[in-house]
Structure formats: C-alpha cells, structure tokens
MARROLO-211314 format. One line per 10 residues: their letters; for each residue x, y, z of C-alpha. Coordinates in nm, 2 decimals, decimal comma, m for minus. Layout:
residues N
A) X/Y/Z; ...
END
This chain:
residues 66
XXXXXXXXXX) 0,00/0,00/0,00; 0,10/0,36/m0,05; 0,23/0,56/0,24; 0,15/0,91/0,32; 0,38/1,15/0,50; 0,28/1,48/0,65; 0,49/1,78/0,55; 0,56/2,02/0,83; 0,61/2,38/0,72; 0,85/2,64/0,87
XXXXXXXXXX) 0,60/2,76/1,13; 0,51/2,40/1,24; 0,17/2,38/1,08; 0,08/2,06/0,89; 0,01/2,07/0,52; m0,18/1,81/0,32; m0,03/1,46/0,32; 0,16/1,36/0,01; 0,07/1,03/m0,17; 0,38/0,84/m0,27
XXXXXXXXXX) 0,36/0,57/m0,54; 0,44/0,23/m0,40; 0,76/0,07/m0,52; 0,71/m0,16/m0,82; 0,76/m0,53/m0,74; 0,99/m0,73/m0,96; 0,77/m1,04/m0,93; 0,39/m1,05/m0,89; 0,19/m1,35/m0,77; m0,04/m1,51/m1,02
XXXXXXXXXX) m0,35/m1,36/m0,85; m0,19/m1,01/m0,86; m0,11/m1,05/m1,23; m0,47/m1,15/m1,30; m0,60/m0,85/m1,11; m0,36/m0,61/m1,30; m0,46/m0,76/m1,64; m0,83/m0,75/m1,56; m0,81/m0,39/m1,44; m0,62/m0,28/m1,75
XXXXXXXXXX) m0,88/m0,45/m1,97; m1,17/m0,28/m1,79; m1,00/0,06/m1,81; m0,95/0,01/m2,18; m1,31/m0,08/m2,24; m1,43/0,23/m2,03; m1,20/0,45/m2,23; m1,33/0,32/m2,56; m1,69/0,36/m2,45; m1,61/0,71/m2,33
XXXXXXXXXX) m1,46/0,80/m2,67; m1,78/0,67/m2,83; m1,98/0,91/m2,63; m2,17/0,66/m2,42; m2,11/0,85/m2,10; m2,18/1,20/m2,23; m2,53/1,22/m2,08; m2,40/1,10/m1,73; m2,11/1,34/m1,74; m2,33/1,64/m1,83
XXXXXX) m2,56/1,56/m1,54; m2,27/1,53/m1,30; m2,12/1,87/m1,41; m2,46/2,03/m1,39; m2,48/1,94/m1,02; m2,16/2,13/m0,94
END
C-alpha cells in the first residue's frame, strides 16, 4: 500500500499529506497479475466507451450538479 507523510512547514503547521507511489515489485503473484490484467482491460473498455460518447449524458448531469 502507498504511504503518506505529513509535511511540516516552517511555522510548524501541517500541510496536506503527500501520496507516494508504492515501489514496483519485480515479481507478482499469479493472483496479482490476473488482477492487474483485468483492471487494465476494464479501463481500456471504459476509455473506448467514453470516446464513443456513451457516458456524455451522465457526465453532463454530473457537471450540472456542481
């Protein structure tokens, strides 16, 4: 998991935590590889559907709420 560290400024107040990317493993377990491959495939499908305009209606509603 990623770790967060709090930065302390000059006057001692805390700023927002910084997210640090976890170090890449050299070897993944079979289950981890399946999860990575599945996640990549799903993200690819979502990107294709987004480019085709299938989520335009939902995104317009979401931005209208803000």
